[in-house]
MARBA-3410 file (N, C-alpha, C, O; in Angstrom, 1 decimal):
202
151.2,94.5,-124.4,150.6,94.4,-125.7,151.1,93.1,-126.3,152.2,92.7,-126.2 ~ 150.1,92.4,-127.1,150.5,91.2,-127.7,149.9,91.1,-129.1,148.8,91.7,-129.3 ~ 150.5,90.4,-130.0,150.0,90.3,-131.4,150.4,88.9,-131.9,151.3,88.3,-131.5 ~ 149.7,88.5,-133.0,149.9,87.2,-133.6,150.5,87.4,-134.9,150.2,88.3,-135.7 ~ 151.5,86.4,-135.2,152.2,86.5,-136.5,152.4,85.1,-137.0,152.6,84.1,-136.2
152.4,84.9,-138.3,152.6,83.6,-138.9,153.9,83.6,-139.7,154.0,84.5,-140.6 ~ 154.9,82.8,-139.4,156.2,82.8,-140.1,156.1,82.1,-141.4,155.1,81.4,-141.7 ~ 157.1,82.2,-142.2,157.2,81.6,-143.5,157.1,80.0,-143.4,156.7,79.4,-144.4 ~ 157.5,79.5,-142.3,157.4,78.0,-142.2,156.0,77.5,-141.8,155.8,76.3,-141.5 ~ 155.1,78.4,-141.6,153.7,78.1,-141.3,153.4,78.0,-139.8,152.3,77.7,-139.4
154.4,78.3,-139.0,154.2,78.3,-137.5,153.8,79.6,-137.0,154.3,80.6,-137.3 ~ 152.7,79.6,-136.2,152.2,80.8,-135.5,153.0,81.2,-134.3,153.5,80.3,-133.6 ~ 153.2,82.5,-134.1,153.9,83.0,-132.9,153.1,84.1,-132.3,152.6,85.0,-133.0 ~ 153.1,84.2,-131.0,152.5,85.3,-130.3,153.6,86.2,-129.7,154.5,85.7,-129.0 ~ 153.7,87.5,-130.1,154.7,88.4,-129.6,154.1,89.2,-128.5,153.0,89.7,-128.7
154.8,89.4,-127.4,154.3,90.2,-126.3,155.5,90.8,-125.5,156.6,90.4,-125.7 ~ 155.1,91.8,-124.7,156.1,92.5,-123.9,156.1,91.9,-122.5,155.0,91.8,-121.9 ~ 157.2,91.5,-122.0,157.3,91.0,-120.6,157.2,92.2,-119.6,157.3,93.3,-120.1 ~ 157.0,91.9,-118.3,156.9,93.0,-117.4,158.1,93.9,-117.4,157.9,95.1,-117.0 ~ 159.2,93.4,-117.8,160.4,94.3,-117.8,160.5,95.1,-119.1,161.4,96.0,-119.2
159.5,94.9,-120.0,159.5,95.6,-121.3,160.2,94.9,-122.4,160.2,95.4,-123.5 ~ 160.8,93.8,-122.1,161.5,93.0,-123.2,160.5,92.3,-124.1,159.5,91.8,-123.7 ~ 160.8,92.4,-125.4,159.9,91.8,-126.4,160.2,90.3,-126.5,161.3,89.9,-126.7 ~ 159.2,89.5,-126.3,159.3,88.0,-126.3,158.3,87.4,-127.3,157.4,88.1,-127.7 ~ 158.5,86.1,-127.5,157.5,85.4,-128.4,157.3,84.0,-127.9,158.2,83.4,-127.3
156.2,83.5,-128.2,155.8,82.1,-127.8,155.0,81.5,-128.9,154.1,82.2,-129.5 ~ 155.2,80.2,-129.1,154.4,79.5,-130.2,153.2,78.8,-129.5,153.4,78.1,-128.5 ~ 152.0,79.0,-130.0,150.8,78.3,-129.5,150.8,76.8,-129.7,150.1,76.1,-129.1 ~ 151.7,76.4,-130.7,151.7,75.0,-131.1,150.4,74.5,-131.6,149.9,73.4,-131.2 ~ 149.7,75.3,-132.4,148.4,75.0,-132.9,148.5,75.1,-134.5,149.2,75.9,-135.0
147.7,74.3,-135.2,147.8,74.3,-136.6,146.6,75.1,-137.2,146.8,75.7,-138.3 ~ 145.5,75.2,-136.6,144.3,75.9,-137.2,144.1,77.2,-136.6,144.4,77.5,-135.4 ~ 143.7,78.2,-137.4,143.6,79.6,-137.1,142.6,79.8,-135.9,142.9,80.6,-135.0 ~ 141.5,79.0,-135.9,140.6,79.2,-134.8,141.2,78.8,-133.5,140.9,79.4,-132.5 ~ 142.0,77.7,-133.4,142.6,77.3,-132.2,143.7,78.3,-131.8,143.9,78.6,-130.6
144.4,78.9,-132.7,145.4,79.9,-132.4,144.7,81.1,-131.8,145.3,81.7,-130.9 ~ 143.6,81.6,-132.4,142.9,82.8,-131.9,142.4,82.5,-130.5,142.4,83.4,-129.7 ~ 141.9,81.3,-130.2,141.5,81.0,-128.9,142.7,81.0,-127.9,142.5,81.6,-126.8 ~ 143.8,80.5,-128.3,145.0,80.6,-127.5,145.4,82.1,-127.2,145.7,82.4,-126.1 ~ 145.3,82.9,-128.3,145.7,84.3,-128.1,144.8,85.0,-127.2,145.2,85.8,-126.4
143.5,84.7,-127.2,142.5,85.3,-126.3,142.9,85.0,-124.8,142.9,85.8,-124.0 ~ 143.1,83.7,-124.6,143.5,83.2,-123.3,144.8,83.8,-122.8,145.0,84.1,-121.6 ~ 145.7,83.9,-123.7,147.0,84.5,-123.4,146.9,85.9,-123.0,147.6,86.4,-122.1 ~ 146.1,86.7,-123.7,145.9,88.1,-123.4,145.3,88.3,-122.0,145.7,89.2,-121.3 ~ 144.4,87.4,-121.7,143.8,87.4,-120.4,144.8,87.2,-119.3,144.8,87.8,-118.2
145.7,86.2,-119.6,146.8,85.9,-118.6,147.7,87.0,-118.4,148.1,87.4,-117.3 ~ 148.1,87.7,-119.5,149.0,88.9,-119.4,148.3,90.0,-118.6,149.0,90.6,-117.8 ~ 147.0,90.2,-118.9,146.3,91.2,-118.1,146.3,90.9,-116.6,146.4,91.8,-115.8 ~ 146.0,89.6,-116.3,146.0,89.2,-114.9,147.3,89.5,-114.3,147.4,89.9,-113.1 ~ 148.4,89.2,-115.0,149.7,89.4,-114.4,150.0,90.9,-114.1,150.5,91.3,-113.1
149.5,91.7,-115.1,149.7,93.2,-114.9,148.9,93.7,-113.8,149.3,94.5,-113.0 ~ 147.6,93.1,-113.6,146.8,93.6,-112.6,147.3,93.2,-111.2,147.2,93.9,-110.2 ~ 148.0,92.0,-111.1,148.5,91.6,-109.9,149.9,92.3,-109.5,150.4,92.2,-108.4 ~ 150.4,93.0,-110.5,151.7,93.7,-110.3,152.7,92.8,-109.8,153.3,93.1,-108.7 ~ 153.0,91.8,-110.6,154.1,90.8,-110.2,155.4,91.5,-110.2,155.7,92.3,-111.1
156.3,91.1,-109.3,157.6,91.6,-109.2,158.5,91.0,-110.3,158.5,89.7,-110.5 ~ 159.1,91.8,-111.1,160.0,91.2,-112.2,161.3,90.8,-111.6,162.1,91.7,-111.1 ~ 161.6,89.5,-111.6,162.9,89.0,-111.1,163.4,87.9,-111.9,162.6,87.0,-112.2 ~ 164.6,87.9,-112.2,165.2,86.8,-113.1,165.4,85.6,-112.2,165.4,85.6,-111.0 ~ 165.6,84.4,-112.9,165.8,83.2,-112.2,167.0,83.2,-111.4,167.1,82.6,-110.3
168.1,83.8,-111.9,169.4,83.9,-111.1,169.2,84.7,-109.9,169.7,84.4,-108.8 ~ 168.4,85.8,-110.0,168.2,86.7,-108.8,167.3,86.0,-107.8,167.5,86.1,-106.6 ~ 166.3,85.3,-108.3,165.4,84.5,-107.4,166.2,83.5,-106.7,166.0,83.2,-105.5 ~ 167.1,82.8,-107.4,167.9,81.7,-106.7,168.7,82.3,-105.6,168.7,81.7,-104.5 ~ 169.3,83.4,-105.8,170.1,84.1,-104.7,169.2,84.4,-103.5,169.6,84.2,-102.4
168.1,85.1,-103.8,167.2,85.5,-102.8,166.6,84.3,-102.0,166.6,84.3,-100.8 ~ 166.2,83.3,-102.7,165.6,82.1,-102.0,166.6,81.4,-101.2,166.3,81.0,-100.1 ~ 167.8,81.2,-101.7,168.9,80.4,-101.0,169.2,81.2,-99.7,169.4,80.6,-98.7 ~ 169.3,82.5,-99.8,169.6,83.3,-98.6,168.5,83.2,-97.6,168.8,83.1,-96.4 ~ 167.2,83.2,-98.0,166.1,82.9,-97.1,166.1,81.5,-96.5,165.9,81.4,-95.3
166.4,80.6,-97.4,166.5,79.2,-96.9,167.5,78.9,-95.8,167.3,78.2,-94.9 ~ 168.6,79.6,-95.9,169.7,79.5,-94.9,169.3,79.9,-93.5,169.8,79.4,-92.6 ~ 168.2,80.7,-93.5,167.8,81.2,-92.2,166.8,80.3,-91.5,166.6,80.4,-90.2 ~ 166.3,79.3,-92.2,165.3,78.5,-91.6,165.5,77.0,-91.8,164.8,76.1,-91.2 ~ 166.4,76.6,-92.8,166.6,75.2,-93.1,168.0,74.7,-92.7,168.9,75.5,-92.5
168.1,73.4,-92.6,169.4,72.8,-92.4,170.2,72.9,-93.6,169.7,73.1,-94.7 ~ 171.5,72.8,-93.4,172.5,73.0,-94.5,172.2,72.0,-95.7,172.4,72.3,-96.8 ~ 171.8,70.7,-95.3,171.6,69.7,-96.3,170.4,70.1,-97.2,170.3,69.9,-98.4 ~ 169.3,70.7,-96.5,168.1,71.1,-97.3,168.5,72.3,-98.2,168.0,72.3,-99.3 ~ 169.2,73.2,-97.7,169.7,74.4,-98.5,170.4,73.9,-99.7,170.2,74.4,-100.8
171.3,72.9,-99.6,172.1,72.4,-100.7,171.2,71.8,-101.7,171.4,71.9,-102.9 ~ 170.1,71.1,-101.3,169.2,70.5,-102.2,168.5,71.5,-103.0,168.3,71.3,-104.3 ~ 168.0,72.6,-102.4,167.4,73.7,-103.1,168.4,74.3,-104.1,168.0,74.6,-105.3 ~ 169.6,74.5,-103.7,170.6,75.2,-104.5,170.9,74.4,-105.8,171.0,74.9,-106.9 ~ 171.0,73.0,-105.6,171.3,72.2,-106.8,170.1,72.1,-107.7,170.3,72.2,-109.0
168.9,72.0,-107.2,167.7,72.0,-108.1,167.5,73.3,-108.9,167.2,73.2,-110.1 ~ 167.7,74.4,-108.2,167.6,75.7,-108.9,168.8,75.9,-109.9,168.6,76.5,-111.0 ~ 169.9,75.4,-109.6,171.1,75.5,-110.5,170.8,74.7,-111.8,171.0,75.3,-112.9 ~ 170.3,73.5,-111.7,170.0,72.7,-112.9,168.9,73.3,-113.8,168.9,73.3,-115.0 ~ 167.9,73.9,-113.1,166.8,74.5,-113.8,167.2,75.7,-114.5,166.8,76.0,-115.7
168.1,76.5,-113.9,168.7,77.7,-114.6,169.5,77.3,-115.8,169.4,78.0,-116.8 ~ 170.2,76.2,-115.7,171.0,75.8,-116.9,170.1,75.4,-118.0,170.5,75.5,-119.2 ~ 168.9,74.8,-117.7,168.0,74.3,-118.7,167.2,75.5,-119.3,167.1,75.6,-120.5 ~ 166.7,76.4,-118.5,165.8,77.4,-119.0,166.5,78.7,-119.4,166.0,79.5,-120.1 ~ 167.7,78.9,-118.8,168.4,80.2,-119.0,167.9,81.2,-117.9,167.1,80.8,-117.1
168.4,82.4,-118.0,168.1,83.4,-117.0,166.8,84.1,-117.3,166.9,85.3,-117.6 ~ 165.7,83.4,-117.4,164.4,84.0,-117.7,163.7,84.6,-116.5,164.2,84.4,-115.4 ~ 162.7,85.4,-116.7,161.9,85.9,-115.6,161.2,84.8,-114.9,160.6,83.9,-115.6 ~ 161.2,84.8,-113.6,160.5,83.7,-112.9,159.0,83.7,-113.2,158.4,82.6,-113.3 ~ 158.4,84.9,-113.3,157.0,84.9,-113.6,156.6,84.4,-115.0,155.4,84.2,-115.2
157.6,84.1,-115.9,157.3,83.6,-117.2,157.4,82.1,-117.3,157.2,81.5,-118.4 ~ 157.8,81.4,-116.2,158.0,80.0,-116.2,156.6,79.3,-116.3,155.7,79.7,-115.4 ~ 156.4,78.4,-117.2,155.1,77.8,-117.4,155.1,76.3,-116.9,156.1,75.7,-116.7 ~ 153.9,75.8,-116.8,153.7,74.4,-116.4,154.3,73.5,-117.4,154.9,72.5,-117.1 ~ 154.1,73.8,-118.7,154.6,73.0,-119.8,156.1,73.0,-119.8,156.7,71.9,-120.1
156.7,74.1,-119.5,158.2,74.1,-119.5,158.7,73.2,-118.3,159.7,72.5,-118.5 ~ 158.0,73.2,-117.2,158.4,72.4,-116.1,158.3,70.9,-116.4,159.1,70.1,-116.0 ~ 157.2,70.6,-117.1,157.0,69.2,-117.5,158.1,68.7,-118.4,158.7,67.6,-118.2 ~ 158.5,69.5,-119.3,159.6,69.2,-120.2,160.9,69.1,-119.5,161.8,68.3,-119.8 ~ 161.1,70.0,-118.5,162.3,70.0,-117.7,162.5,68.7,-116.9,163.6,68.1,-116.9
161.4,68.3,-116.3,161.5,67.0,-115.5,161.7,65.8,-116.4,162.4,64.9,-116.0 ~ 161.1,65.8,-117.6,161.4,64.8,-118.6,162.9,64.8,-118.9,163.5,63.7,-119.0 ~ 163.5,66.0,-119.1,164.9,66.1,-119.4,165.7,65.5,-118.2,166.7,64.9,-118.4 ~ 165.3,65.9,-117.0,166.1,65.4,-115.8,166.1,63.9,-115.7,167.1,63.3,-115.3 ~ 164.9,63.3,-116.0,164.8,61.8,-115.9,165.8,61.2,-116.9,166.5,60.2,-116.6
165.8,61.8,-118.1,166.7,61.2,-119.2,168.2,61.5,-119.0,169.0,60.7,-119.2 ~ 168.4,62.7,-118.5,169.8,63.1,-118.3,170.4,62.7,-117.0,171.6,62.4,-116.9 ~ 169.6,62.5,-116.0,170.1,62.1,-114.7,169.4,60.8,-114.2,169.9,59.7,-114.5 ~ 168.3,60.9,-113.5,167.5,59.8,-113.1,166.2,60.2,-112.6,165.9,61.4,-112.3 ~ 165.3,59.2,-112.4,163.9,59.5,-111.9,164.0,60.0,-110.5,163.2,60.7,-110.0
165.0,59.5,-109.8,165.2,59.9,-108.4,165.5,61.3,-108.2,165.0,62.1,-107.4 ~ 166.4,61.8,-109.1,166.8,63.2,-109.1,165.6,64.1,-109.5,165.4,65.2,-109.0 ~ 164.9,63.6,-110.6,163.8,64.4,-111.0,162.7,64.6,-110.0,162.1,65.6,-109.8 ~ 162.5,63.5,-109.2,161.5,63.6,-108.1,162.0,64.5,-107.0,161.2,65.3,-106.5 ~ 163.3,64.5,-106.7,163.8,65.4,-105.7,163.7,66.9,-106.2,163.3,67.7,-105.4
164.0,67.1,-107.5,163.8,68.4,-108.1,162.4,68.9,-108.0,162.1,70.1,-107.6 ~ 161.4,68.1,-108.3,160.0,68.4,-108.2,159.6,68.9,-106.8,159.0,69.9,-106.7 ~ 160.1,68.2,-105.8,159.8,68.5,-104.4,160.4,69.9,-104.1,159.7,70.7,-103.5 ~ 161.7,70.0,-104.4,162.4,71.3,-104.1,161.8,72.5,-104.8,161.6,73.5,-104.2 ~ 161.6,72.3,-106.1,161.2,73.5,-106.9,159.7,73.9,-106.6,159.4,75.0,-106.7
158.9,72.9,-106.3,157.5,73.2,-105.9,157.5,74.1,-104.6,156.8,75.1,-104.5 ~ 158.4,73.8,-103.7,158.6,74.6,-102.5,159.1,76.0,-102.8,158.6,77.0,-102.3 ~ 160.1,76.0,-103.7,160.7,77.3,-104.1,159.7,78.2,-104.7,159.6,79.4,-104.4 ~ 158.9,77.7,-105.6,157.9,78.5,-106.3,156.7,78.9,-105.5,156.0,79.9,-105.7 ~ 156.4,78.1,-104.4,155.4,78.5,-103.4,155.9,79.8,-102.8,155.1,80.7,-102.5
157.2,79.9,-102.5,157.7,81.2,-102.0,157.6,82.3,-103.0,157.2,83.4,-102.6 ~ 157.8,82.0,-104.3,157.7,83.0,-105.3,156.3,83.5,-105.4,156.1,84.7,-105.6 ~ 155.3,82.6,-105.4,153.9,83.0,-105.4,153.5,83.9,-104.2,152.9,84.9,-104.4 ~ 154.0,83.5,-103.1,153.6,84.2,-101.8,154.2,85.6,-101.9,153.6,86.5,-101.3 ~ 155.3,85.8,-102.5,156.0,87.1,-102.5,155.8,87.9,-103.9,156.5,88.7,-104.2
154.7,87.5,-104.6,154.2,88.2,-105.8,155.3,88.2,-106.9,155.4,89.1,-107.7 ~ 156.1,87.1,-107.0,157.0,87.0,-108.1,156.4,86.1,-109.2,156.8,86.2,-110.4 ~ 155.4,85.3,-108.9,154.7,84.4,-109.8,153.2,84.5,-109.5,152.8,84.7,-108.4 ~ 152.4,84.3,-110.5,150.9,84.3,-110.3,150.5,82.9,-109.8,149.6,82.8,-109.0 ~ 151.1,81.9,-110.4,150.8,80.5,-110.0,152.0,79.7,-109.9,153.0,80.0,-110.6
152.0,78.6,-109.2,153.1,77.7,-109.1,153.1,76.8,-110.3,152.2,76.0,-110.5 ~ 154.1,76.9,-111.2,154.1,76.1,-112.4,154.3,74.6,-112.2,154.2,73.8,-113.1 ~ 154.6,74.2,-110.9,154.7,72.8,-110.6,153.4,72.2,-110.1,153.3,70.9,-109.9 ~ 152.4,73.0,-110.0,151.1,72.5,-109.5,150.5,71.5,-110.6,150.6,71.8,-111.8 ~ 150.0,70.4,-110.1,149.4,69.5,-111.1,150.3,68.4,-111.6,149.9,67.5,-112.2
151.6,68.6,-111.3,152.6,67.6,-111.7,152.8,66.6,-110.6,153.2,66.9,-109.5 ~ 152.4,65.3,-110.9,152.4,64.3,-109.8,153.9,63.9,-109.6,154.7,63.8,-110.5 ~ 154.1,63.5,-108.3,155.5,63.0,-108.0,155.7,61.7,-108.7,154.9,60.9,-108.8 ~ 156.9,61.6,-109.2,157.3,60.4,-110.0,157.4,59.2,-109.1,157.9,59.3,-108.0 ~ 156.8,58.1,-109.6,156.8,56.9,-108.8,158.2,56.2,-108.9,158.7,56.0,-110.0
158.8,56.0,-107.8,160.1,55.4,-107.7,160.0,53.9,-107.9,159.2,53.2,-107.2 ~ 160.7,53.3,-108.8,160.6,51.8,-109.0,161.0,51.1,-107.7,161.9,51.5,-107.0 ~ 160.3,50.0,-107.4,160.6,49.3,-106.2,161.8,48.4,-106.4,161.9,47.7,-107.5 ~ 162.7,48.4,-105.4,163.9,47.6,-105.5,163.6,46.2,-104.9,163.0,46.1,-103.9 ~ 164.0,45.2,-105.7,163.8,43.9,-105.2,164.8,43.6,-104.0,166.0,44.0,-104.1
164.4,42.9,-103.0,165.3,42.6,-101.9,166.4,41.7,-102.4,166.2,40.8,-103.2 ~ 167.6,41.8,-101.8,168.7,41.0,-102.2,168.9,39.9,-101.1,168.9,40.2,-99.9 ~ 169.2,38.7,-101.6,169.4,37.6,-100.6,170.7,36.8,-101.0,171.1,36.8,-102.2 ~ 171.3,36.3,-100.0,172.4,35.4,-100.3,171.9,33.9,-100.4,171.1,33.5,-99.5 ~ 172.3,33.2,-101.4,172.0,31.8,-101.4,172.9,31.1,-100.4,173.9,31.7,-100.0
172.7,29.8,-100.1,173.5,29.1,-99.1,175.0,29.0,-99.7,175.9,29.1,-99.0 ~ 175.0,28.8,-101.0,176.4,28.7,-101.7,177.1,30.1,-101.6,178.3,30.1,-101.3 ~ 176.3,31.2,-101.9,176.9,32.5,-101.8,177.4,32.8,-100.4,178.5,33.4,-100.2 ~ 176.6,32.4,-99.4,177.0,32.7,-98.0,178.3,31.9,-97.6,179.1,32.5,-96.9 ~ 178.4,30.7,-98.1,179.6,29.9,-97.8,180.8,30.5,-98.4,181.9,30.5,-97.8
180.6,31.0,-99.6,181.8,31.7,-100.3,182.2,33.0,-99.6,183.4,33.2,-99.4 ~ 181.2,33.7,-99.1,181.5,34.9,-98.3,182.3,34.6,-97.1,183.3,35.3,-96.8 ~ 181.9,33.5,-96.3,182.6,33.2,-95.1,184.0,32.7,-95.4,184.9,33.0,-94.6 ~ 184.2,32.1,-96.5,185.6,31.6,-96.8,186.5,32.8,-97.2,187.8,32.6,-97.1 ~ 186.0,33.9,-97.5,186.8,35.1,-97.8,187.3,35.9,-96.6,188.1,36.8,-96.7
186.7,35.5,-95.4,187.0,36.2,-94.2,188.0,35.5,-93.4,187.8,34.3,-93.0 ~ 189.1,36.1,-93.1,190.2,35.4,-92.4,190.0,35.5,-90.8,190.5,34.6,-90.1 ~ 189.4,36.5,-90.4,189.2,36.7,-88.9,188.1,35.9,-88.4,186.9,36.0,-88.8 ~ 188.4,34.9,-87.5,187.4,34.0,-87.0,186.3,34.7,-86.2,185.1,34.4,-86.3 ~ 186.7,35.8,-85.4,185.7,36.5,-84.6,184.7,37.2,-85.5,183.5,37.2,-85.3
185.2,37.7,-86.6,184.3,38.4,-87.6,183.4,37.3,-88.2,182.2,37.6,-88.5 ~ 183.9,36.2,-88.5,183.1,35.1,-89.1,182.0,34.7,-88.2,180.8,34.6,-88.6 ~ 182.3,34.6,-86.9,181.3,34.2,-85.9,180.2,35.3,-85.8,179.0,35.0,-85.7 ~ 180.6,36.6,-85.9,179.7,37.7,-85.8,178.7,37.7,-87.0,177.5,37.9,-86.8 ~ 179.3,37.4,-88.2,178.4,37.4,-89.4,177.4,36.2,-89.3,176.2,36.4,-89.6
177.9,35.1,-88.9,177.0,33.9,-88.7,175.9,34.2,-87.7,174.7,33.9,-87.9 ~ 176.3,34.8,-86.6,175.3,35.2,-85.6,174.3,36.2,-86.1,173.1,36.1,-85.9 ~ 174.8,37.2,-86.9,173.9,38.2,-87.4,172.9,37.6,-88.4,171.7,38.0,-88.4 ~ 173.4,36.8,-89.3,172.5,36.2,-90.3,171.4,35.2,-89.6,170.3,35.3,-90.0 ~ 171.9,34.4,-88.6,170.9,33.5,-88.0,169.9,34.2,-87.1,168.9,33.6,-86.8
170.2,35.4,-86.6,169.3,36.1,-85.7,168.5,37.2,-86.5,167.6,37.8,-85.9 ~ 168.9,37.5,-87.7,168.2,38.5,-88.5,168.5,39.9,-88.0,167.6,40.8,-88.1 ~ 169.7,40.2,-87.6,170.1,41.5,-87.1,170.0,42.5,-88.3,170.4,42.2,-89.4 ~ 169.5,43.7,-87.9,169.5,44.8,-88.9,171.0,45.4,-88.8,171.7,45.1,-87.9 ~ 171.3,46.2,-89.9,172.6,46.8,-90.0,173.0,47.6,-88.7,174.1,47.4,-88.2
172.2,48.5,-88.3,172.5,49.3,-87.1,172.6,48.5,-85.9,173.4,48.7,-85.0 ~ 171.8,47.5,-85.7,171.8,46.6,-84.6,173.2,45.8,-84.6,173.8,45.6,-83.5 ~ 173.6,45.4,-85.7,174.9,44.7,-85.9,176.1,45.6,-85.5,177.0,45.2,-84.8 ~ 176.0,46.9,-86.0,177.1,47.8,-85.8,177.2,48.3,-84.3,178.3,48.7,-83.9 ~ 176.1,48.2,-83.6,176.1,48.8,-82.2,176.1,47.7,-81.2,175.9,47.9,-80.0
176.5,46.4,-81.6,176.6,45.3,-80.6,177.7,45.6,-79.6,178.8,46.2,-80.0 ~ 177.5,45.3,-78.4,178.6,45.4,-77.4,178.7,44.0,-76.7,179.6,43.9,-75.8
END
């Protein structure tokens, strides 16, 4: 059941019961009554669809535990750790809400937060991990749709290549006391050795 209410500050709110029976509210973020009514109609249809699909009610903390346990059976430890970190930060941001109530707009705001609080690199990693996590949730009837769908991967800024000038290179060589090491570095630079090729020379 859902209903519309306007608070004293002029902001509209939709009150509804979650699958667990908890009373929740959400703001349509609309100013005009016609737009609010349209939002309410669409929202009621979404609630009905969720009820018809009989989604499993599971909190974000419970989902994190279940998914990580599943991930440990098929993924490498490094991959599991990545999922665990991404779900941990999402939980801290959203709180322990029902997984089925997570929306696309919430995820967009979350990634904006991650970019500002951490980096675009971490936000991109979170998007990849959480998209995969939520695909699992959709498959197992915990969500009706993946809230990460439609969010494009963030473009990583290109790093400019770093070069030594002739003066910088001469300064570097003067700081090295070992003649054999000096010869190795001169050889590596003049032949264009990659790092791994340099490290595995015999």
